[in-house]
N, C-alpha and C positions, 0 to 999 in steps of 0.2 A: 467826317461827323466825327469819329469816335476818337480822333486825334484834336480835336476843339476841345473831348472834354477830359481825357488824358493830364491835357499841358498842365490843369490847375491844381487837377489830385495831383501828380508826381510835383510839383513846385509845394504842394501844400505838407507832401510826405518828406522834403526833402527840408522844408524848414522848421517842422517838427521834428526831425531828429536832430539837426541843428540843436535843437533847444534841448534836447534830451543831452546830448553833448556837454552842455555846460552847465546841465543841473547834475552830471555822471563828476565833472572835472569839481568843479566849487559847489555845489550843496550836497553833498555826498556825506555818508555818515563812518565812511573811513578816515580813521586817525593817519596809517601811514603812509605814507606819499606815495611811496610805492606799488602799492595794492591801487590807491586812487588814479596814478598814472597807467598800469595795465589795462583798468577797471574805461576809464576813458579812451583806450587807443583801440578797443575791443568797439565801444560805439559808435570812435570816430571812424572807424573803418566801413563800419552798418552804413553811418552816413554820405561818406563818400560814395558807396553801390548808390542808394536813392538819391544821390545829385548827379552822376552820370547817367542812369536813365532817366532823371527829370532833362537830364541838358541832351540826351538824344531824341528825348519828344522836341523839344522847344527848335532842333536844327529845322531846317526849311525841307519839306515833305519831297520826298525824293520821288523813287517810283520807276515808273517806264516814262518814255517821252512821250508826247503824245506823235501821231505820224504827222504831222503840222510843222511840229517842232524840228520832227529828223529830216524833214523836208529842207526848211530853214536852215539848218547848219551845215548839209550838204551843199544850198548855192553861196553861203558865206563862206565855205572853206575851197570853195570854188574858183571865187573874187578875186582878179587880181588885187596886189598890195596889200591884204588881208593879213594880218597875224591875230591868231588864237588866242583871246587873253583868257587866263586861267583863272580857272573858278566863276566867269561871268554866265549868264543865263543870257538864252538869245529865246525871242518871246517874237511870235509870228503875229501879225494884225492884219489881218485883211488883205494879204496882200503882199504889206509890206516889213519890212523885216527890222526890228529893231532890238540893240540888246540891252538890257536892263542893267543899271548900274550895280542894283544888290548882288552880291557877290553871294555864295554858300556862305553859310557860318562853320567857323570851325567847332572842336567842342571846347577850347576852353574860352570860347568866346560867348559861348550861352548864357544866360542872367542866373540858371541854375549852382551851375559852375561856376561862377565869376562867385556869386553870394558863399557858395562853399567855402570858393579861397580865400575871400576874405574875411568870413567868420573864424574859419580854422587859422588863419594868423593871426587875429586879435585874440583869440583864445589862449594860442601857444603862449603869445605875448604876456598876458595875465596869467595864466597858469606860474611863469617861470619868475613871472615877477611877486605873484601871491608866496610862492614857496621862498623865496629869498628874501621877502620880509617877513617870513613863518619861523627863517634857518638863523638869519642873523638880529634883526631889529627885535622883535618879539622874548626874543633868548636873551637878550639884553636886561630887557625892561624886568624880567622874572627873577634874572641873577643877582 
């Protein structure tokens, strides 16, 4: 039950930290581009840590396997012609053995980490585009 509560809370924290990165990178009061970049990198590291923490809560709940699933795993491994598939979960259903097509997610495949990676990539492109426009285009209009 605690995991179901932790998922939306950590996702909200991850999204709010990305909003803080955006605010620091684009809406900050620093006029020096280096100072703005250093401040943004510091907040970006905090957002990365929160996104990784949120991604860990979004992974499939591991824990100790039940006794029934351990028996099912032993039964499948002893069956002739069975090749164990990596990261596939065995599901025991009232004496029958089923292999679930869902596999355990890698950390980079979780929703919060993907949101972090995409938003970071977009913000980096926008940051360097704004730096280019400020340096080369707006300087021509002022001069």
